[in-house]
VMD Tcl script that draws the C-alpha trace (Angstrom):
set ca {
  {-59.29 -53.35 -14.62}
  {-59.10 -49.64 -13.88}
  {-56.10 -48.05 -12.21}
  {-58.17 -47.70 -9.02}
  {-58.72 -51.44 -8.75}
  {-56.70 -52.87 -5.84}
  {-54.04 -55.29 -7.00}
  {-54.96 -58.79 -5.95}
  {-58.48 -57.72 -4.89}
  {-59.79 -60.87 -6.56}
  {-57.59 -63.91 -6.38}
  {-57.75 -67.66 -6.14}
  {-57.47 -70.65 -8.40}
  {-60.70 -72.33 -7.24}
  {-64.38 -71.41 -7.26}
  {-64.45 -71.16 -3.48}
  {-61.40 -68.92 -3.32}
  {-62.88 -66.58 -5.93}
  {-66.13 -66.31 -3.96}
  {-64.34 -65.55 -0.70}
  {-61.95 -62.97 -2.15}
  {-64.79 -61.47 -4.18}
  {-66.90 -61.07 -1.04}
  {-64.02 -59.29 0.68}
  {-63.57 -57.01 -2.33}
  {-67.26 -56.06 -2.45}
  {-67.35 -55.42 1.29}
  {-64.22 -53.26 1.26}
  {-65.56 -51.28 -1.71}
  {-68.72 -50.41 0.22}
  {-71.24 -51.45 -2.41}
  {-74.90 -51.68 -1.43}
  {-77.11 -54.74 -1.74}
  {-80.84 -55.42 -1.92}
  {-81.36 -56.36 -5.56}
  {-81.46 -60.12 -5.14}
  {-78.88 -60.48 -2.38}
  {-78.48 -58.94 1.06}
  {-74.77 -59.43 1.75}
  {-71.35 -59.48 0.13}
  {-70.84 -63.24 0.14}
  {-74.15 -64.06 -1.52}
  {-73.53 -61.45 -4.19}
  {-69.99 -62.69 -4.74}
  {-71.29 -66.23 -5.17}
  {-73.88 -65.00 -7.68}
  {-71.31 -63.12 -9.76}
  {-68.72 -65.91 -9.71}
  {-71.17 -68.69 -10.58}
  {-72.89 -66.66 -13.29}
  {-69.64 -65.59 -14.94}
  {-68.32 -69.18 -14.90}
  {-71.59 -70.54 -16.30}
  {-72.24 -72.67 -13.22}
  {-75.72 -73.25 -11.70}
  {-76.61 -70.48 -9.28}
  {-77.81 -73.05 -6.75}
  {-74.45 -74.83 -6.73}
  {-73.28 -76.19 -3.39}
  {-70.63 -73.85 -1.98}
  {-70.29 -75.58 1.36}
  {-67.24 -77.43 2.66}
  {-68.76 -80.77 1.69}
  {-66.43 -83.12 -0.22}
  {-68.64 -82.99 -3.32}
  {-68.93 -79.17 -3.28}
  {-67.69 -77.27 -6.31}
  {-65.68 -74.93 -4.09}
  {-62.50 -76.86 -4.85}
  {-63.13 -76.86 -8.60}
  {-60.13 -75.22 -10.33}
  {-60.63 -72.09 -12.40}
  {-58.35 -71.36 -15.33}
  {-56.48 -68.03 -15.34}
  {-58.48 -66.71 -18.31}
  {-61.77 -67.41 -16.47}
  {-60.38 -65.83 -13.31}
  {-59.73 -62.67 -15.32}
  {-63.30 -62.65 -16.63}
  {-64.65 -62.94 -13.10}
  {-62.37 -60.13 -11.92}
  {-63.57 -57.88 -14.74}
  {-67.21 -58.46 -13.70}
  {-66.47 -57.57 -10.07}
  {-64.60 -54.48 -11.18}
  {-67.60 -53.37 -13.25}
  {-69.96 -53.98 -10.32}
  {-67.82 -51.80 -8.05}
  {-66.98 -49.10 -10.59}
  {-70.49 -48.56 -11.96}
  {-72.43 -49.32 -8.76}
  {-75.05 -50.94 -10.98}
  {-77.08 -53.73 -9.37}
  {-75.65 -57.15 -10.22}
  {-78.94 -58.03 -11.94}
  {-78.29 -55.34 -14.56}
  {-74.84 -56.77 -15.24}
  {-76.08 -60.35 -15.57}
  {-79.44 -59.29 -17.08}
  {-81.08 -61.88 -14.90}
  {-82.97 -61.80 -11.60}
  {-84.65 -64.59 -9.68}
  {-87.89 -64.29 -7.75}
  {-89.30 -67.28 -5.86}
  {-86.97 -69.54 -7.81}
  {-88.19 -68.24 -11.18}
  {-85.69 -66.55 -13.54}
  {-86.52 -63.23 -15.18}
  {-84.77 -61.08 -17.74}
  {-84.08 -57.53 -16.58}
  {-82.16 -54.49 -17.78}
  {-81.99 -50.78 -16.96}
  {-85.39 -50.13 -18.56}
  {-87.17 -51.70 -15.56}
  {-86.71 -51.90 -11.82}
  {-84.95 -55.03 -10.55}
  {-87.76 -57.39 -9.40}
  {-87.82 -57.97 -5.64}
  {-91.42 -57.43 -4.58}
  {-92.50 -59.15 -1.37}
  {-95.84 -59.80 -3.07}
  {-94.06 -62.65 -4.85}
  {-93.84 -64.51 -1.53}
  {-97.61 -64.19 -1.03}
  {-98.30 -65.57 -4.49}
  {-96.02 -68.53 -3.86}
  {-97.25 -69.46 -0.36}
  {-100.97 -68.98 -0.98}
  {-101.40 -66.19 1.58}
  {-103.79 -64.32 -0.69}
  {-105.91 -67.33 -1.63}
  {-108.38 -67.00 1.26}
  {-109.38 -63.56 -0.01}
  {-110.19 -64.93 -3.47}
  {-112.97 -67.15 -4.77}
  {-113.98 -69.25 -7.75}
  {-115.17 -65.97 -9.24}
  {-111.65 -64.58 -9.38}
  {-110.94 -64.53 -13.10}
  {-109.31 -61.19 -13.96}
  {-106.07 -60.21 -12.25}
  {-104.27 -56.92 -12.78}
  {-100.58 -56.43 -11.99}
  {-100.35 -52.65 -11.89}
  {-96.85 -51.13 -12.14}
  {-95.75 -54.45 -13.57}
  {-92.18 -53.37 -14.40}
  {-90.45 -56.39 -15.93}
  {-93.63 -58.44 -15.58}
  {-92.42 -60.74 -12.81}
  {-95.54 -60.53 -10.60}
  {-97.79 -61.01 -13.61}
  {-95.87 -64.15 -14.52}
  {-95.92 -65.48 -10.95}
  {-99.66 -64.79 -10.66}
  {-100.33 -66.70 -13.87}
  {-98.25 -69.58 -12.53}
  {-100.01 -69.53 -9.15}
  {-103.53 -69.50 -10.59}
  {-103.68 -71.35 -13.92}
  {-107.38 -70.52 -14.33}
  {-107.04 -66.72 -14.35}
  {-106.25 -64.16 -17.01}
  {-103.62 -61.61 -16.06}
  {-102.95 -58.11 -17.33}
  {-99.62 -56.46 -16.61}
  {-99.76 -52.68 -16.88}
  {-97.22 -49.88 -16.58}
  {-96.84 -46.23 -17.48}
  {-93.42 -47.02 -18.99}
  {-93.29 -48.40 -22.51}
  {-89.66 -49.34 -21.86}
  {-90.63 -51.45 -18.85}
  {-93.37 -53.14 -20.85}
  {-90.82 -54.08 -23.51}
  {-88.90 -55.93 -20.80}
  {-92.13 -57.50 -19.50}
  {-92.87 -58.73 -23.01}
  {-89.57 -60.62 -22.98}
  {-90.50 -62.36 -19.74}
  {-94.00 -63.26 -20.82}
  {-92.47 -64.96 -23.85}
  {-89.67 -66.49 -21.79}
  {-92.27 -68.36 -19.73}
  {-94.63 -69.07 -22.67}
  {-97.56 -67.20 -21.12}
  {-98.61 -65.12 -24.12}
  {-102.07 -66.72 -24.09}
  {-102.74 -65.80 -20.46}
  {-100.95 -62.48 -19.90}
  {-101.75 -59.26 -21.71}
  {-99.60 -56.17 -21.39}
  {-101.10 -52.70 -21.34}
  {-99.63 -49.20 -21.35}
  {-101.54 -47.15 -18.79}
  {-101.11 -44.20 -16.46}
  {-102.46 -45.78 -13.30}
  {-105.92 -47.19 -13.99}
  {-106.70 -44.72 -16.80}
  {-106.69 -47.38 -19.55}
  {-107.78 -50.25 -17.26}
  {-111.54 -50.00 -16.59}
  {-111.85 -53.64 -15.48}
  {-113.74 -54.81 -13.57}
  {-110.80 -56.50 -11.85}
  {-111.19 -59.26 -9.29}
  {-107.68 -58.78 -7.89}
  {-105.21 -55.92 -8.25}
  {-101.58 -56.52 -7.36}
  {-99.51 -53.39 -7.08}
  {-95.91 -52.64 -6.15}
  {-96.05 -48.91 -6.88}
  {-93.55 -46.08 -6.58}
  {-93.73 -45.41 -2.83}
  {-90.33 -44.10 -1.69}
  {-90.72 -40.74 0.06}
  {-88.71 -37.74 -1.10}
  {-86.24 -37.73 1.78}
  {-85.49 -41.42 1.32}
  {-85.11 -40.96 -2.45}
  {-82.44 -38.34 -1.86}
  {-80.53 -40.71 0.41}
  {-80.69 -43.82 -1.77}
  {-77.42 -45.64 -2.53}
  {-76.12 -45.48 -6.09}
  {-77.42 -48.99 -6.84}
  {-81.01 -47.81 -6.36}
  {-80.40 -44.59 -8.27}
  {-79.37 -46.76 -11.22}
  {-83.00 -47.88 -11.49}
  {-85.76 -45.85 -13.20}
  {-86.78 -43.16 -10.70}
  {-90.31 -43.38 -12.09}
  {-90.61 -46.82 -10.48}
  {-89.45 -45.64 -7.06}
  {-90.36 -42.03 -6.29}
  {-93.69 -41.58 -4.54}
  {-93.64 -37.87 -3.73}
  {-93.07 -36.08 -0.43}
  {-94.65 -38.82 1.71}
  {-94.48 -41.66 -0.83}
  {-98.25 -41.78 -1.18}
  {-98.83 -39.83 -4.43}
  {-99.56 -42.86 -6.62}
  {-101.48 -44.64 -3.88}
  {-103.86 -41.72 -3.40}
  {-104.70 -41.76 -7.10}
  {-105.04 -45.54 -7.09}
  {-107.40 -45.68 -4.12}
  {-109.56 -42.89 -5.54}
  {-109.98 -44.58 -8.91}
  {-109.95 -48.26 -7.91}
  {-113.51 -48.91 -6.64}
  {-114.99 -48.06 -10.04}
  {-112.60 -50.54 -11.67}
  {-113.11 -53.44 -9.24}
  {-115.64 -56.24 -8.96}
  {-117.90 -56.30 -5.92}
  {-115.68 -58.68 -3.93}
  {-112.35 -57.57 -5.37}
  {-109.26 -56.75 -3.33}
  {-106.02 -54.84 -3.80}
  {-102.71 -56.25 -2.57}
  {-100.35 -53.31 -2.17}
  {-96.68 -53.16 -1.25}
  {-95.56 -50.02 0.61}
  {-92.15 -51.09 1.91}
  {-90.98 -49.02 4.86}
  {-93.69 -46.38 4.46}
  {-96.33 -47.74 6.88}
  {-96.22 -44.62 9.04}
  {-96.87 -42.41 6.03}
  {-99.63 -44.73 4.82}
  {-101.43 -44.69 8.16}
  {-101.07 -40.92 8.34}
  {-102.71 -40.66 4.91}
  {-105.40 -43.27 5.66}
  {-106.01 -43.33 9.44}
  {-109.61 -44.53 9.08}
  {-109.15 -47.12 6.33}
  {-109.33 -50.74 7.56}
  {-106.70 -52.92 5.91}
  {-105.18 -56.36 6.43}
  {-101.42 -56.45 6.98}
  {-99.89 -59.54 5.39}
  {-96.87 -61.31 6.83}
  {-93.78 -61.59 4.66}
  {-90.12 -62.32 5.27}
  {-89.68 -58.59 5.96}
  {-92.36 -58.54 8.67}
  {-96.03 -57.59 8.88}
  {-95.88 -53.95 7.86}
  {-94.65 -54.01 4.25}
  {-97.62 -55.38 2.29}
  {-101.32 -54.76 2.89}
  {-104.63 -55.94 1.49}
  {-107.69 -53.73 1.18}
  {-111.14 -54.65 -0.07}
  {-113.32 -52.73 -2.49}
  {-115.96 -52.45 0.21}
  {-113.46 -50.81 2.56}
  {-112.32 -48.34 -0.09}
  {-115.92 -47.45 -0.99}
  {-116.93 -46.96 2.65}
  {-113.83 -44.86 3.32}
  {-114.59 -42.67 0.31}
  {-118.12 -42.02 1.59}
  {-116.88 -41.36 5.11}
  {-114.24 -38.84 4.09}
  {-116.64 -37.10 1.71}
  {-119.01 -36.22 4.55}
}
mol new
graphics top color blue
foreach p $ca { graphics top sphere $p radius 0.5 }
foreach p [lrange $ca 0 end-1] q [lrange $ca 1 end] { graphics top cylinder $p $q radius 0.2 }
display resetview
């Protein structure tokens, strides 16, 4: 550990004691969460279990058969402490340290070349919320801004009959996506494509999933270090967060089938979105974060809006 590491910040001879002291250490160090966990205890549990090689879904309750009372040898305690120290010192998201992130119960490889996967669109793929907007003619699905490929993989899992293309402007991100496509043996159903927006993706697409860079400039400047450890290209959306979305909506109708839809995540930028598109009818989709983080828009709506604003 570094000289700045508090003595005894991580202590305990059992799994449970390591989790509890680790949570206290993370909280006192003021680290930020949001890359797979939302609080100090959950992140401490993740780091302890991963470092000890224990299942991440292990029971950490007070039940008699819980692993919380499992003893941990001094050498393993030291390894856990070193991981916590690195998390606090570097302020890197835990997923970059473990090179693993989970989305809807599915494991994905990740490293600093791609944003840590956390898109709320994953929930909609898993619970079937998008299905009513699709049909038996939905064959070609595009995951634009695919990053590490997690949404492309989840889409292929959700709809075994479709072909999926994962696209990104970053060759580095696509290298990570390639790992995940292979990890889940989906090479026959997922293609990866380097593209600046839709430039190399003429379609026609039946469904476009997109978790684009949408963070506005003021919010980018105020991001915690954990978020600044991620590729800025995957986060920064310009002054109002809508730069990429404007380009996407302008180009998309020509690349979409007649009944195609776009499912778009905009995070906390609904006010900016509605300011940019006050006349565009969209469907707001409910997720665990509420009803204002992910929207769905049809090709017909985009085409009509384009004609209206051109008048």
